[in-house]
All heavy atoms as an XYZ file, in Angstrom:
834
protein
N      -1.816     11.030      7.047
C      -0.496     10.472      7.271
C      -0.603      9.080      7.891
O       0.125      8.184      7.509
C       0.303     11.426      8.155
C       1.674     10.941      8.503
S       2.755     10.969      7.089
C       4.275     10.523      7.825
N      -1.512      8.903      8.833
C      -1.653      7.603      9.494
C      -2.063      6.525      8.515
O      -1.579      5.402      8.603
C      -2.655      7.692     10.647
C      -2.108      8.390     11.866
C      -0.812      7.778     12.380
O      -0.740      6.549     12.538
O       0.144      8.535     12.602
N      -2.953      6.847      7.567
C      -3.377      5.841      6.594
C      -2.217      5.425      5.700
O      -2.100      4.259      5.326
C      -4.545      6.348      5.755
O      -4.164      7.478      5.010
N      -1.345      6.360      5.371
C      -0.166      6.039      4.559
C       0.777      5.150      5.359
O       1.272      4.145      4.859
C       0.546      7.322      4.083
C       1.880      7.000      3.437
C      -0.335      8.093      3.123
N       1.008      5.491      6.618
C       1.875      4.666      7.468
C       1.330      3.252      7.593
O       2.073      2.284      7.505
C       2.023      5.290      8.855
C       2.929      6.480      8.906
C       3.057      6.980     10.325
C       3.938      8.210     10.404
N       4.012      8.742     11.764
N       0.018      3.132      7.789
C      -0.594      1.801      7.904
C      -0.419      1.015      6.612
O      -0.149     -0.176      6.637
C      -2.074      1.931      8.255
C      -2.322      2.315      9.685
C      -3.806      2.432      9.961
C      -4.037      2.929     11.376
N      -5.466      3.141     11.657
N      -0.584      1.684      5.479
C      -0.462      1.007      4.189
C       0.940      0.461      3.963
O       1.108     -0.666      3.514
C      -0.844      1.955      3.052
N       1.963      1.248      4.297
C       3.328      0.803      3.995
C       3.902     -0.127      5.055
O       4.903     -0.784      4.813
C       4.290      1.985      3.748
C       4.477      2.817      5.004
C       3.843      2.803      2.569
C       5.514      3.900      4.871
N       3.263     -0.215      6.222
C       3.810     -1.045      7.291
C       2.973     -2.287      7.560
O       3.084     -2.884      8.621
C       3.942     -0.218      8.570
C       4.952      0.873      8.435
C       5.052      1.748      9.665
O       4.207      1.722     10.531
N       6.107      2.534      9.725
N       2.177     -2.700      6.612
C       1.339     -3.876      6.812
C       2.195     -5.106      7.058
O       3.259     -5.257      6.461
C       0.476     -4.108      5.580
C      -0.575     -3.042      5.418
C      -1.399     -3.373      4.261
N      -0.486     -3.653      3.147
C      -0.815     -3.552      1.897
N      -2.009     -3.221      1.566
N       0.064     -3.797      0.943
N       1.736     -5.999      7.919
C       2.534     -7.179      8.252
C       2.601     -8.224      7.146
O       3.525     -9.008      7.084
C       1.832     -7.740      9.487
C       0.440     -7.239      9.402
C       0.518     -5.906      8.701
N       1.620     -8.261      6.260
C       1.676     -9.284      5.213
C       2.470     -8.768      4.026
O       2.606     -7.576      3.823
C       0.286     -9.775      4.827
C      -0.702     -8.703      4.447
C      -0.848     -8.311      3.126
C      -1.488     -8.083      5.413
C      -1.761     -7.338      2.778
C      -2.408     -7.116      5.061
C      -2.539     -6.741      3.741
O      -3.437     -5.774      3.413
N       2.993     -9.684      3.227
C       4.003     -9.312      2.219
C       3.469     -8.754      0.905
O       3.895     -9.167     -0.154
C       4.748    -10.624      1.998
C       3.714    -11.664      2.222
C       2.818    -11.114      3.308
N       2.571     -7.808      0.949
C       2.126     -7.155     -0.272
C       2.830     -5.812     -0.368
O       2.567     -4.916      0.430
C       0.603     -6.946     -0.252
C      -0.015     -6.354     -1.510
C       0.149     -7.304     -2.697
C      -1.488     -6.071     -1.278
N       3.764     -5.657     -1.306
C       4.477     -4.386     -1.435
C       3.516     -3.244     -1.759
O       2.452     -3.454     -2.323
C       5.435     -4.625     -2.596
C       5.539     -6.098     -2.718
C       4.217     -6.639     -2.274
N       3.926     -2.025     -1.423
C       3.118     -0.834     -1.646
C       3.922      0.172     -2.450
O       5.071      0.448     -2.120
C       2.725     -0.177     -0.292
C       1.970      1.126     -0.526
C       1.914     -1.139      0.557
N       3.315      0.712     -3.505
C       3.905      1.833     -4.237
C       3.202      3.090     -3.751
O       1.982      3.211     -3.860
C       3.728      1.709     -5.764
C       4.192      2.989     -6.458
C       4.481      0.519     -6.301
N       3.970      3.984     -3.197
C       3.450      5.267     -2.760
C       3.661      6.244     -3.906
O       4.790      6.481     -4.322
C       4.210      5.721     -1.511
C       3.672      6.919     -0.766
C       2.276      6.626     -0.223
C       4.597      7.261      0.383
N       2.577      6.769     -4.458
C       2.639      7.725     -5.562
C       2.375      9.097     -4.986
O       1.269      9.393     -4.540
C       1.598      7.373     -6.625
C       1.293      8.417     -7.695
C       2.552      8.824     -8.443
C       0.249      7.913     -8.647
N       3.395      9.954     -4.951
C       3.276     11.299     -4.402
C       3.225     12.275     -5.579
O       4.129     12.293     -6.407
C       4.474     11.631     -3.479
C       4.294     12.995     -2.852
C       4.642     10.553     -2.408
N       2.149     13.075     -5.648
C       1.994     13.994     -6.760
C       1.399     15.313     -6.280
O       0.738     15.355     -5.254
C       1.104     13.387     -7.850
C      -0.315     13.144     -7.408
C      -1.293     14.078     -7.666
C      -0.660     11.981     -6.735
C      -2.600     13.855     -7.257
C      -1.960     11.760     -6.324
C      -2.937     12.697     -6.583
N       1.637     16.397     -7.042
C       1.057     17.697     -6.677
C      -0.376     17.786     -7.172
O      -0.652     17.524     -8.333
C       1.951     18.703     -7.400
C       2.445     17.955     -8.580
C       2.542     16.503     -8.161
N      -1.301     18.153     -6.296
C      -2.700     18.249     -6.703
C      -2.984     19.524     -7.487
O      -3.643     19.503     -8.492
C      -3.631     18.192     -5.493
C      -5.077     18.270     -5.870
C      -5.713     17.181     -6.425
C      -5.787     19.444     -5.708
C      -7.044     17.250     -6.804
C      -7.120     19.528     -6.081
C      -7.748     18.426     -6.621
N      -2.461     20.641     -7.032
C      -2.770     21.927     -7.631
C      -2.198     22.119     -9.020
O      -2.670     22.928     -9.791
N      -1.158     21.379     -9.343
C      -0.537     21.476    -10.662
C      -1.098     20.365    -11.530
O      -1.751     19.464    -11.043
C       0.977     21.324    -10.528
C       1.580     22.400     -9.648
C       3.047     22.148     -9.408
O       3.669     21.317    -10.042
N       3.606     22.852     -8.454
N      -0.797     20.380    -12.808
C      -1.259     19.259    -13.627
C      -0.510     18.006    -13.210
O       0.579     17.762    -13.651
C      -0.922     19.677    -15.055
C      -0.030     20.849    -14.947
C      -0.096     21.379    -13.551
N      -1.057     17.231    -12.340
C      -0.427     16.083    -11.681
C       0.306     15.215    -12.697
O      -0.097     14.114    -13.004
C      -1.512     15.278    -10.981
C      -2.324     16.149    -10.082
C      -3.763     15.709    -10.041
O      -4.124     14.690    -10.550
N      -4.599     16.504     -9.431
N       1.389     15.728    -13.223
C       1.950     15.126    -14.413
C       2.847     13.936    -14.161
O       3.662     13.916    -13.276
C       2.698     16.164    -15.229
O       3.830     16.596    -14.541
N       2.599     12.949    -14.963
C       3.455     11.784    -15.121
C       3.592     11.685    -16.628
O       2.654     11.316    -17.309
C       2.794     10.522    -14.542
C       2.558     10.720    -13.063
C       3.652      9.300    -14.823
C       1.716      9.662    -12.444
N       4.690     12.107    -17.138
C       4.841     12.146    -18.582
C       3.929     13.191    -19.209
O       3.475     13.035    -20.324
N       3.629     14.276    -18.448
C       2.785     15.332    -18.969
C       1.296     15.048    -18.874
O       0.481     15.779    -19.374
N       0.912     13.942    -18.220
C      -0.492     13.570    -18.107
C      -0.889     13.530    -16.641
O      -0.041     13.368    -15.771
C      -0.716     12.198    -18.745
C      -0.394     12.202    -20.227
C      -0.626     10.866    -20.824
C      -0.266     10.914    -22.310
N      -0.292      9.612    -22.915
N      -2.182     13.674    -16.357
C      -2.616     13.636    -14.962
C      -2.247     12.329    -14.284
O      -2.075     11.303    -14.931
C      -4.134     13.784    -15.050
C      -4.397     14.344    -16.396
C      -3.265     13.890    -17.273
N      -2.139     12.362    -12.952
C      -1.752     11.180    -12.194
C      -2.738     10.040    -12.371
O      -2.403      8.893    -12.143
C      -1.607     11.531    -10.716
N      -3.949     10.336    -12.783
C      -4.917      9.277    -13.038
C      -4.867      8.839    -14.499
O      -5.764      8.204    -14.999
C      -6.326      9.756    -12.681
O      -6.656     10.880    -13.459
N      -3.797      9.198    -15.167
C      -3.624      8.939    -16.586
C      -3.429      7.460    -16.868
O      -3.302      6.633    -15.970
C      -2.406      9.700    -17.090
O      -1.225      9.053    -16.637
N      -3.347      7.114    -18.137
C      -3.093      5.726    -18.518
C      -1.796      5.159    -17.941
O      -1.679      3.951    -17.795
C      -3.023      5.791    -20.048
C      -3.872      6.962    -20.408
C      -3.653      7.952    -19.286
N      -0.829      6.009    -17.593
C       0.417      5.510    -17.002
C       0.125      4.825    -15.667
O       0.535      3.699    -15.426
C       1.449      6.651    -16.814
C       2.652      6.166    -16.029
C       1.876      7.213    -18.148
N      -0.629      5.504    -14.814
C      -0.954      4.928    -13.506
C      -1.950      3.788    -13.666
O      -1.837      2.755    -13.006
C      -1.494      6.001    -12.545
C      -1.968      5.390    -11.246
C      -0.408      7.034    -12.274
N      -2.916      3.946    -14.562
C      -3.874      2.874    -14.799
C      -3.161      1.632    -15.338
O      -3.476      0.513    -14.954
C      -4.984      3.333    -15.760
C      -5.846      4.436    -15.187
C      -6.439      4.112    -13.821
O      -6.946      2.988    -13.625
O      -6.389      4.987    -12.942
N      -2.182      1.823    -16.215
C      -1.393      0.703    -16.724
C      -0.599      0.033    -15.618
O      -0.470     -1.193    -15.577
N      -0.070      0.839    -14.696
C       0.662      0.286    -13.562
C      -0.268     -0.548    -12.687
O       0.075     -1.649    -12.277
C       1.296      1.417    -12.747
C       2.082      0.997    -11.509
C       3.275      0.116    -11.891
C       2.560      2.225    -10.747
N      -1.473     -0.029    -12.453
C      -2.444     -0.784    -11.663
C      -2.753     -2.132    -12.314
O      -2.842     -3.149    -11.638
C      -3.737      0.014    -11.492
C      -3.625      1.159    -10.532
C      -4.963      1.872    -10.435
C      -4.883      3.094     -9.563
N      -6.163      3.817     -9.520
N      -2.934     -2.129    -13.625
C      -3.227     -3.379    -14.333
C      -2.039     -4.328    -14.302
O      -2.200     -5.527    -14.145
C      -3.625     -3.093    -15.782
C      -5.007     -2.506    -15.907
C      -5.355     -2.251    -17.353
C      -6.722     -1.588    -17.445
N      -7.072     -1.252    -18.819
N      -0.840     -3.794    -14.448
C       0.361     -4.628    -14.513
C       0.712     -5.241    -13.161
O       1.169     -6.382    -13.100
C       1.545     -3.820    -15.037
N       0.520     -4.506    -12.077
C       0.972     -4.986    -10.769
C      -0.148     -5.065     -9.739
O       0.104     -5.373     -8.578
C       2.109     -4.087    -10.207
C       3.312     -4.100    -11.121
C       1.630     -2.673     -9.953
N      -1.374     -4.823    -10.174
C      -2.496     -4.708     -9.255
C      -2.741     -5.882     -8.333
O      -3.221     -5.712     -7.225
N      -2.417     -7.090     -8.749
C      -2.666     -8.258     -7.910
C      -1.603     -8.473     -6.849
O      -1.829     -9.193     -5.888
C      -2.786     -9.518     -8.766
C      -4.022     -9.490     -9.624
O      -5.009     -8.852     -9.286
N      -3.971    -10.156    -10.753
N      -0.429     -7.881     -7.035
C       0.638     -8.140     -6.071
C       1.313     -6.886     -5.538
O       2.281     -6.976     -4.792
C       1.675     -9.115     -6.625
C       2.307     -8.730     -7.944
C       3.516     -8.053     -7.984
C       1.702     -9.063     -9.137
C       4.098     -7.706     -9.179
C       2.278     -8.720    -10.342
C       3.473     -8.046    -10.354
O       4.031     -7.707    -11.553
N       0.786     -5.710     -5.894
C       1.293     -4.449     -5.349
C       0.107     -3.516     -5.126
O      -0.751     -3.389     -5.990
C       2.298     -3.768     -6.314
C       2.706     -2.396     -5.810
C       3.525     -4.635     -6.512
N       0.079     -2.874     -3.976
C      -0.952     -1.872     -3.716
C      -0.405     -0.506     -4.100
O       0.734     -0.181     -3.753
C      -1.329     -1.852     -2.238
C      -2.320     -0.752     -1.911
C      -2.570     -0.616     -0.436
O      -2.424     -1.554      0.316
N      -2.943      0.580     -0.006
N      -1.194      0.286     -4.809
C      -0.791      1.642     -5.168
C      -1.569      2.609     -4.282
O      -2.792      2.571     -4.240
C      -1.051      1.936     -6.651
C      -0.227      0.981     -7.514
C      -0.732      3.397     -6.981
C      -0.508      1.052     -8.983
N      -0.849      3.451     -3.570
C      -1.448      4.446     -2.688
C      -1.060      5.826     -3.187
O       0.124      6.147     -3.235
C      -0.958      4.250     -1.233
O      -1.293      2.923     -0.815
C      -1.585      5.260     -0.302
N      -2.052      6.618     -3.589
C      -1.793      7.967     -4.084
C      -1.805      8.950     -2.916
O      -2.641      8.857     -2.026
C      -2.852      8.397     -5.084
C      -2.785      7.672     -6.406
C      -3.824      8.252     -7.343
C      -3.876      7.520     -8.650
N      -4.895      8.081     -9.556
N      -0.874      9.886     -2.947
C      -0.788     10.922     -1.924
C      -0.756     12.276     -2.608
O       0.123     12.540     -3.434
C       0.484     10.750     -1.058
C       0.591     11.881     -0.059
C       0.474      9.406     -0.359
N      -1.696     13.129     -2.281
C      -1.780     14.494     -2.802
C      -0.962     15.392     -1.882
O      -1.254     15.500     -0.696
C      -3.248     14.895     -2.827
C      -3.496     16.361     -3.111
O      -2.527     17.125     -3.312
O      -4.666     16.752     -3.121
N       0.063     16.027     -2.412
C       0.953     16.854     -1.581
C       0.245     18.062     -0.986
O       0.654     18.548      0.062
C       2.188     17.333     -2.363
O       1.750     18.079     -3.505
C       3.042     16.173     -2.799
N      -0.801     18.547     -1.639
C      -1.550     19.668     -1.075
C      -2.357     19.230      0.138
O      -2.451     19.940      1.130
C      -2.484     20.295     -2.110
C      -1.733     21.098     -3.159
O      -0.519     21.340     -2.968
O      -2.346     21.472     -4.172
N      -2.955     18.047      0.063
C      -3.777     17.551      1.162
C      -2.924     16.984      2.299
O      -3.322     17.041      3.459
C      -4.734     16.469      0.656
N      -1.752     16.423      1.968
C      -0.881     15.822      2.974
C       0.572     16.251      2.755
O       1.424     15.432      2.409
C      -0.985     14.298      2.917
C      -2.363     13.778      3.292
C      -2.403     12.276      3.265
O      -2.241     11.669      2.223
N      -2.627     11.682      4.415
N       0.885     17.521      2.985
C       2.248     18.011      2.729
C       3.307     17.353      3.614
O       4.481     17.310      3.235
C       2.151     19.512      3.010
C       0.975     19.658      3.906
C       0.021     18.560      3.518
N       2.910     16.810      4.740
C       3.875     16.162      5.631
C       4.481     14.905      5.004
O       5.589     14.514      5.352
C       3.234     15.831      6.988
C       2.200     14.732      6.970
C       0.800     15.166      6.538
O       0.597     16.316      6.125
O      -0.106     14.321      6.597
N       3.793     14.302      4.048
C       4.320     13.116      3.365
C       5.603     13.466      2.626
O       6.581     12.735      2.662
C       3.285     12.527      2.387
C       2.035     12.073      3.127
C       3.886     11.408      1.555
C       2.220     10.932      4.066
N       5.594     14.608      1.941
C       6.775     15.049      1.196
C       7.967     15.187      2.128
O       9.072     14.766      1.795
C       6.480     16.384      0.495
O       5.309     16.224     -0.297
C       7.623     16.797     -0.404
N       7.750     15.761      3.292
C       8.835     15.933      4.265
C       9.245     14.592      4.882
O      10.427     14.281      4.972
C       8.410     16.900      5.366
C       8.268     18.336      4.894
C       7.980     19.290      6.035
N       6.764     18.978      6.785
C       5.543     19.366      6.448
N       5.365     20.079      5.348
N       4.502     19.055      7.191
N       8.268     13.817      5.292
C       8.559     12.548      5.964
C       9.400     11.623      5.094
O      10.334     10.991      5.571
C       7.244     11.836      6.357
O       6.517     12.693      7.234
C       7.509     10.512      7.036
N       9.077     11.562      3.816
C       9.787     10.659      2.912
C      10.845     11.366      2.081
O      11.389     10.796      1.142
C       8.790      9.911      2.025
C       7.885      9.018      2.819
C       6.566      9.356      3.030
C       8.367      7.860      3.406
C       5.727      8.557      3.783
C       7.543      7.059      4.163
C       6.226      7.403      4.351
N      11.157     12.613      2.438
C      12.220     13.379      1.805
C      12.093     13.396      0.275
O      13.054     13.160     -0.446
C      13.592     12.855      2.235
C      14.689     13.834      1.905
O      14.463     15.045      1.858
N      15.881     13.333      1.670
N      10.890     13.685     -0.196
C      10.640     13.753     -1.634
C      11.183     15.073     -2.154
O      10.818     16.132     -1.682
C       9.132     13.609     -1.933
C       8.853     13.836     -3.403
C       8.630     12.248     -1.483
N      12.062     14.985     -3.140
C      12.695     16.163     -3.713
C      12.072     16.595     -5.036
O      12.177     17.743     -5.426
C      14.195     15.892     -3.934
C      14.946     15.522     -2.676
C      14.961     16.638     -1.665
O      15.280     17.776     -1.992
N      14.588     16.330     -0.435
N      11.475     15.642     -5.754
C      10.925     15.942     -7.077
C       9.632     15.161     -7.253
O       9.520     14.014     -6.817
C      11.943     15.545     -8.149
C      11.577     15.991     -9.531
C      12.664     15.644    -10.540
O      13.630     14.963    -10.220
N      12.504     16.103    -11.754
N       8.665     15.796     -7.916
C       7.370     15.161     -8.148
C       7.168     14.879     -9.614
O       7.680     15.620    -10.441
C       6.249     16.065     -7.632
C       6.281     16.331     -6.131
C       5.238     17.374     -5.768
C       6.066     15.064     -5.333
N       6.425     13.858     -9.961
C       5.859     12.858     -9.076
C       6.950     11.958     -8.514
O       8.041     11.864     -9.076
C       4.914     12.069     -9.971
C       5.502     12.200    -11.338
C       6.125     13.573    -11.373
N       6.636     11.310     -7.406
C       7.577     10.372     -6.791
C       6.893      9.017     -6.648
O       5.722      8.944     -6.286
C       8.013     10.880     -5.416
N       7.629      7.980     -6.967
C       7.158      6.611     -6.826
C       8.086      5.936     -5.830
O       9.289      5.836     -6.084
C       7.231      5.867     -8.163
C       6.430      6.533     -9.252
C       6.990      7.518    -10.040
C       5.115      6.176     -9.474
C       6.264      8.140    -11.042
C       4.378      6.790    -10.472
C       4.944      7.777    -11.255
N       7.549      5.506     -4.720
C       8.376      4.886     -3.681
C       7.793      3.514     -3.388
O       6.621      3.388     -3.046
C       8.403      5.744     -2.401
C       8.794      7.192     -2.730
C       9.369      5.142     -1.383
C       8.594      8.169     -1.583
N       8.605      2.485     -3.526
C       8.166      1.113     -3.306
C       8.599      0.657     -1.921
O       9.775      0.752     -1.574
C       8.762      0.194     -4.378
C       8.396     -1.286     -4.308
C       6.897     -1.503     -4.460
C       9.153     -2.057     -5.389
N       7.635      0.208     -1.142
C       7.888     -0.287      0.207
C       7.544     -1.759      0.281
O       6.599     -2.219     -0.363
C       7.004      0.445      1.228
C       7.337      1.896      1.388
C       6.742      2.850      0.581
C       8.235      2.306      2.354
C       7.039      4.193      0.736
C       8.538      3.651      2.511
C       7.937      4.593      1.694
N       8.287     -2.489      1.071
C       7.950     -3.871      1.384
C       8.030     -4.028      2.901
O       9.106     -3.845      3.481
C       8.897     -4.852      0.689
C       8.441     -6.276      0.858
O       7.254     -6.561      0.825
N       9.382     -7.167      1.044
N       6.899     -4.306      3.508
C       6.779     -4.461      4.957
C       7.402     -3.281      5.713
O       8.132     -3.451      6.677
C       7.371     -5.785      5.403
C       6.617     -6.965      4.814
C       7.147     -8.287      5.265
O       8.231     -8.394      5.821
N       6.382     -9.327      5.022
N       7.107     -2.081      5.234
C       7.533     -0.876      5.917
C       8.899     -0.338      5.529
O       9.269      0.762      5.924
N       9.659     -1.076      4.746
C      10.998     -0.640      4.348
C      10.999     -0.175      2.896
O      10.479     -0.866      2.016
C      12.005     -1.777      4.505
C      12.177     -2.337      5.910
C      13.099     -3.544      5.880
C      12.701     -1.274      6.853
N      11.597      0.984      2.664
C      11.723      1.470      1.297
C      12.746      0.613      0.565
O      13.874      0.449      1.015
C      12.179      2.931      1.290
C      12.295      3.494     -0.101
C      12.714      4.951     -0.143
O      12.364      5.718      0.788
O      13.406      5.316     -1.106
N      12.323      0.073     -0.582
C      13.237     -0.780     -1.349
C      13.561     -0.215     -2.732
O      14.456     -0.711     -3.404
C      12.689     -2.219     -1.488
C      11.331     -2.231     -2.184
C      12.625     -2.899     -0.135
C      10.841     -3.623     -2.541
N      12.823      0.815     -3.149
C      13.079      1.415     -4.460
C      12.387      2.761     -4.517
O      11.359      2.976     -3.879
C      12.549      0.506     -5.565
C      12.700      1.059     -6.942
C      13.814      1.015     -7.727
C      11.703      1.737     -7.699
N      13.562      1.635     -8.935
C      12.260      2.077     -8.937
C      10.377      2.100     -7.445
C      11.568      2.752     -9.925
C       9.683      2.781     -8.425
C      10.279      3.092     -9.653
N      12.953      3.667     -5.308
C      12.374      5.005     -5.462
C      12.729      5.563     -6.825
O      13.827      5.378     -7.322
C      12.939      5.916     -4.375
C      12.607      7.390     -4.528
C      13.348      8.232     -3.503
N      12.909      7.927     -2.162
C      12.342      8.807     -1.334
N      12.184     10.052     -1.711
N      11.969      8.450     -0.139
N      11.774      6.286     -7.399
C      12.034      7.089     -8.592
C      11.307      8.403     -8.398
O      10.118      8.427     -8.097
C      11.536      6.415     -9.869
C      11.756      7.281    -11.069
N      12.948      7.297    -11.745
C      10.970      8.206    -11.670
C      12.873      8.179    -12.729
N      11.681      8.748    -12.698
N      12.004      9.495     -8.593
C      11.401     10.819     -8.507
C      11.522     11.493     -9.859
O      12.570     11.448    -10.485
C      12.082     11.648     -7.416
C      11.875     11.076     -6.032
C      12.444     11.952     -4.928
O      12.864     13.089     -5.204
O      12.455     11.479     -3.787
N      10.436     12.123    -10.288
C      10.406     12.797    -11.576
C       9.617     12.003    -12.597
O       9.137     10.906    -12.338
N       9.492     12.576    -13.765
C       8.702     11.983    -14.833
C       9.358     10.696    -15.322
O      10.583     10.610    -15.445
C       8.542     12.994    -15.995
C       7.818     12.374    -17.171
C       7.810     14.235    -15.508
N       8.537      9.704    -15.589
C       9.005      8.420    -16.114
C       7.899      7.864    -17.009
O       6.720      8.072    -16.731
C       9.350      7.444    -14.958
C       9.977      6.155    -15.486
C       8.133      7.159    -14.104
C      10.537      5.255    -14.382
N       8.278      7.174    -18.073
C       7.241      6.620    -18.947
C       6.673      5.344    -18.315
O       7.324      4.670    -17.517
C       7.778      6.361    -20.362
C       8.758      5.215    -20.415
O       8.298      4.066    -20.589
O       9.961      5.469    -20.271
N       5.445      5.047    -18.672
C       4.728      3.931    -18.067
C       5.391      2.587    -18.235
O       5.444      1.789    -17.301
N       5.906      2.297    -19.411
C       6.529      1.000    -19.663
C       7.761      0.805    -18.773
O       7.949     -0.245    -18.167
C       6.910      0.858    -21.134
C       7.497     -0.502    -21.453
C       7.784     -0.667    -22.937
O       7.614      0.254    -23.726
N       8.215     -1.843    -23.307
N       8.592      1.824    -18.689
C       9.790      1.749    -17.844
C       9.404      1.596    -16.385
O       9.975      0.771    -15.660
C      10.673      2.996    -18.037
O      11.022      3.101    -19.424
C      11.929      2.928    -17.196
N       8.418      2.366    -15.940
C       7.948      2.273    -14.556
C       7.454      0.870    -14.240
O       7.847      0.278    -13.231
C       6.833      3.297    -14.313
C       6.200      3.300    -12.933
C       7.214      3.697    -11.873
C       5.005      4.243    -12.915
N       6.626      0.317    -15.106
C       6.113     -1.047    -14.908
C       7.252     -2.054    -14.800
O       7.266     -2.906    -13.912
C       5.173     -1.451    -16.042
C       3.866     -0.701    -16.016
O       3.504     -0.067    -15.029
N       3.159     -0.747    -17.121
N       8.202     -1.971    -15.713
C       9.318     -2.914    -15.721
C      10.147     -2.825    -14.447
O      10.495     -3.840    -13.849
C      10.214     -2.683    -16.939
C       9.593     -3.097    -18.238
C      10.448     -2.699    -19.437
O      11.381     -1.892    -19.333
N      10.115     -3.246    -20.601
N      10.465     -1.608    -14.036
C      11.290     -1.427    -12.843
C      10.595     -1.958    -11.593
O      11.208     -2.657    -10.775
C      11.652      0.047    -12.671
C      12.636      0.608    -13.686
C      12.724      2.130    -13.562
C      14.010     -0.020    -13.542
N       9.320     -1.653    -11.444
C       8.598     -2.122    -10.267
C       8.435     -3.636    -10.309
O       8.649     -4.325     -9.306
C       7.239     -1.404    -10.141
C       7.500      0.064     -9.748
C       6.352     -2.092     -9.104
C       6.267      0.922     -9.680
N       8.113     -4.188    -11.451
C       7.968     -5.647    -11.559
C       9.281     -6.350    -11.249
O       9.298     -7.384    -10.571
C       7.459     -6.034    -12.934
C       5.996     -5.696    -13.111
C       5.467     -6.073    -14.479
O       6.060     -6.872    -15.202
N       4.338     -5.509    -14.842
N      10.413     -5.813    -11.701
C      11.724     -6.410    -11.402
C      11.991     -6.390     -9.915
O      12.466     -7.377     -9.339
C      12.832     -5.675    -12.146
C      12.872     -5.921    -13.623
C      13.860     -5.012    -14.343
O      14.473     -4.129    -13.731
N      14.012     -5.216    -15.639
N      11.711     -5.246     -9.264
C      11.954     -5.138     -7.823
C      11.067     -6.113     -7.040
O      11.534     -6.770     -6.117
C      11.711     -3.704     -7.332
C      12.851     -2.800     -7.603
C      14.050     -3.264     -6.799
C      15.201     -2.340     -6.923
N      16.397     -2.842     -6.249
N       9.803     -6.178     -7.413
C       8.880     -7.059     -6.703
C       9.244     -8.524     -6.926
O       9.183     -9.332     -6.011
C       7.422     -6.762     -7.117
C       6.460     -7.813     -6.562
C       7.010     -5.372     -6.641
N       9.663     -8.854     -8.139
C      10.046    -10.247     -8.442
C      11.265    -10.679     -7.639
O      11.431    -11.874     -7.348
C      10.316    -10.398     -9.929
N      12.105     -9.724     -7.258
C      13.319    -10.077     -6.515
C      13.072    -10.209     -5.015
O      13.995    -10.537     -4.258
C      14.414     -9.035     -6.777
O      14.079     -7.796     -6.178
N      11.859     -9.951     -4.560
C      11.553    -10.058     -3.116
C      11.433    -11.504     -2.682
O      11.053    -12.360     -3.375
C      10.249     -9.324     -2.791
C      10.271     -7.820     -3.029
C       8.886     -7.227     -2.775
C      11.287     -7.146     -2.153
């Protein structure tokens, strides 16, 4: 939990996407594992200006409670400790990339 808090509250202006997924289930994002091309595509698309932090709900169940995650997977975008965008549930990679890039561009 502390490493997640440190990641999202960094003083410099690099936004963080918190990816919350279930470990014990098929960590699905569009029916594919969380390490699937969807997440890899997101890393390539925003990797230079957004940090992606994966959180396994089995290993860190308090994250789900702390951030009031209702549906998995969850993508939560933080900028300097403040939540600025969220999507919970399955989403296709192209839409996810576009939404995050739009939010980051507006900062």
